C-alpha positions, -999 to +999 in steps of 0.1 A: -745-667-542-711-665-526-684-660-552-647-666-551-631-632-556-615-642-589-648-655-603-670-626-592-650-596-604-666-597-638-700-594-622-690-562-604-679-548-638-712-558-653-737-546-627-716-524-604-730-540-573-718-565-547-726-577-512-696-581-489-696-602-457-668-610-432-670-648-439-696-674-449-712-672-414-720-635-419-726-630-382-721-593-385-744-589-414-733-575-448-729-544-468-741-534-503-712-520-523-705-502-556-673-487-570-676-449-567-667-444-604-694-467-616-723-453-595-754-440-613-785-425-599-802-460-602-773-475-582-776-449-555-813-454-552-808-491-549-782-486-521-807-464-502-836-488-507-819-518-491-795-500-467-796-482-434-800-448-450-763-440-442-741-437-472-704-444-466-676-435-489-642-451-484-611-431-492-576-446-488-551-428-466-533-415-497-565-401-512-574-385-479-541-366-478-552-349-510-587-340-498-577-317-468-613-316-455-613-302-419-615-330-393-604-356-418-575-366-397-597-374-367-620-398-386-627-425-362-656-450-358-677-441-327-694-465-304-725-463-326-718-486-356-739-463-379-723-431-367-690-416-379-672-384-370-671-368-404-699-365-429-700-341-458-722-327-486-712-307-517-725-272-514-743-277-547-761-308-534-791-290-520-803-307-488-779-336-494-806-361-485-817-374-519-800-400-541-793-372-566-777-351-539-755-379-525-744-389-560-733-353-567-712-353-535-695-386-544-689-374-580-672-342-567-650-363-543-638-381-574-625-350-591-587-346-591-588-309-584-608-310-551-617-276-537-626-282-500-644-249-500-671-266-520-679-291-492-698-286-460-700-306-428-720-322-413-736-338-443-751-371-456-720-389-471-698-403-443-661-405-451-644-437-440-607-441-441-593-474-456-557-480-445-530-484-472-524-520-479-561-529-478-573-562-463-537-574-461-531-547-435-565-546-419-594-570-424-620-543-423-651-535-444-636-502-457-605-519-468-625-547-485-645-521-504-614-502-516-597-534-526-627-548-546-630-515-564-593-516-573-594-553-584-625-545-606-604-519-624-616-488-607-600-463-583-598-475-547-629-455-538-660-474-529-695-465-516-715-488-494-743-491-469-752-518-443-780-540-455-812-541-433-839-568-431-876-558-434-879-553-397-849-528-399-825-551-380-792-562-395-798-586-423-791-623-417-772-646-440-804-661-453-817-626-461-785-616-478-786-648-499-822-640-509-813-605-520-783-619-539-805-644-558-834-619-564-812-591-578-783-613-592-758-596-570-726-616-561-716-621-525-679-617-516-662-626-483-634-606-467-619-640-458-616-650-495-605-615-506-575-618-482-566-652-497-570-638-532-547-608-525-521-630-508-519-652-539-520-624-565-502-594-550-465-590-543-459-571-511-422-578-506-394-555-517-357-565-521-338-539-502-302-551-497-277-577-508-242-587-498-218-617-497-217-636-464-190-663-456-202-687-429-189-719-413-212-738-436-199-721-468-202-688-488-236-674-494-253-644-509-274-627-483-305-609-496-327-587-474-364-582-481-390-560-465-427-567-461-441-534-472-474-540-454-460-544-419-423-535-422-410-570-412-375-579-424-368-613-439-336-628-453-327-653-480-294-671-480-287-679-517-261-703-531-252-703-567-268-688-599-304-698-601-323-702-634-361-705-636-359-741-649-337-753-620-351-777-594-338-757-564-331-771-530-350-749-505-355-746-468-381-722-455-371-716-419-391-695-394-371-676-368-364-693-335-341-672-314-339-698-286-330-726-310-310-707-337-290-684-315-290-700-280-290-737-291-320-746-270-326-783-264-364-778-263-367-778-301-348-789-332-349-755-350-312-746-347-301-781-358-325-779-388-311-745-397-275-759-397-284-791-415-302-771-442-273-748-448-249-777-450-272-795-475-274-765-497-236-760-496-231-797-505-256-793-534-237-762-546-270-744-553-300-735-532-319-711-510-326-708-473-354-684-464-352-670-429-387-657-421-392-635-390-421-655-376-409-663-341-428-689-320-448-701-350-460-666-355-469-656-319-438-635-312-409-639-288-426-628-256-456-650-261-433-678-270-416-674-236-450-675-219-458-707-239-426-722-225-437-714-190-470-732-197-451-762-210-432-763-178-466-767-161-475-797-182-489-784-215-475-794-248-465-768-274-499-768-292-519-766-259-497-737-247-504-716-278-541-722-276-541-714-239-526-680-248-554-673-272-536-682-304-540-710-331-514-737-329-496-722-359-499-687-372-471-687-397-477-672-432-458-690-459-472-668-487-445-643-480-419-671-485-435-679-519-432-642-529-396-640-519-388-672-539-405-657-569-384-626-566-353-647-565-362-663-598-371-696-581-399-715-598-394-752-590-382-764-556-372-794-537-384-784-502-366-795-471-394-799-446-412-824-423-443-803-423-469-810-451-488-778-443-458-758-454-461-774-488-497-762-490-487-727-478-460-723-504-481-732-534-490-702-555-470-674-570-458-698-597-440-720-572-440-757-581-429-782-554-411-811-571-401-830-540-403-830-502-368-836-488-370-849-451-349-830-426-347-854-397-330-845-364-325-869-334-347-862-304-333-856-269-347-859-234-358-822-235-376-822-268-390-858-270-426-846-262-422-817-287-415-842-314-444-864-304-468-834-305-456-823-339-461-858-352-494-867-336-512-834-335-496-813-363-491-840-389-454-836-392-437-865-410-408-883-393 
């Protein structure tokens, strides 16, 4: 049975096994996983019984730096999905083939004082690098394995194998479900694991702060860094904020053309100005300026979308034609910044109901939606119509 990450963690702690798939469609099959610290000989035998015969051990970038095994920096997945550049055995693991041999190699990798002289390559345990930041940085199987091990209370070191059907092809979703039901093993999706981590983890760091007088009033400018991708975001803060305050908030995604060049194709710059004026009038509030240009597609792609709009497409059609969803913005980062600013209850200035959904979590309670209405002009009339009719914006 597919489990929500939060609900299924106890089951990993109980039986040390889980099935991981990309999403509920499982078009790419699934893997059988166990935290390295929890593996027993019975667990290893089970992995080998239902898997491809290849045993993969994930190590985070930080852990790999401490291993210093030759070739480790060149670990890359090859064109064969079951073949990797680096495989190892412990020198005391005999032939390395048996479950006992592979368990010994994994146990030796767990030791803090690793002696690389005691490992030989090639072997039967394949080392897979999981990037720092896990599934929030890369939605890969190695990252999911490391993250689930960590969430379950173990070191970020997991062991897994791809699950095969009886005819030795990659197992289908129905077959994965049958294995789950038969052996009482929970199924996790990377998709849900990403959502779980976005809700539970804080990945923003406050880096700088200074006073900033503006034509709208005096604000405290606070700079944040997303430690997963290095993006910079800014909060313009007015007044002293207490956790019990119902704070007037605007979450504004960067729009260079509207904010800086006062483009008439959108209402972004006018909304930015109106929000700052409203906060100044209130005497207390926060404007978040998130670096999510072009609804998350970036500046260059936004210019390309503008060109497609000149040819007759609306803003949503242009994004889709370029291969993007209509809106790629992530408001979870905004919720984390608000939490870091001691903001718990907000009156949100927005016309976009999806923004309300995106901000929920991290202890943020939305008390009220405050409309932010800007008059249309001849250049952005269709833009307004598209947001209202296709994107559900409220005007």
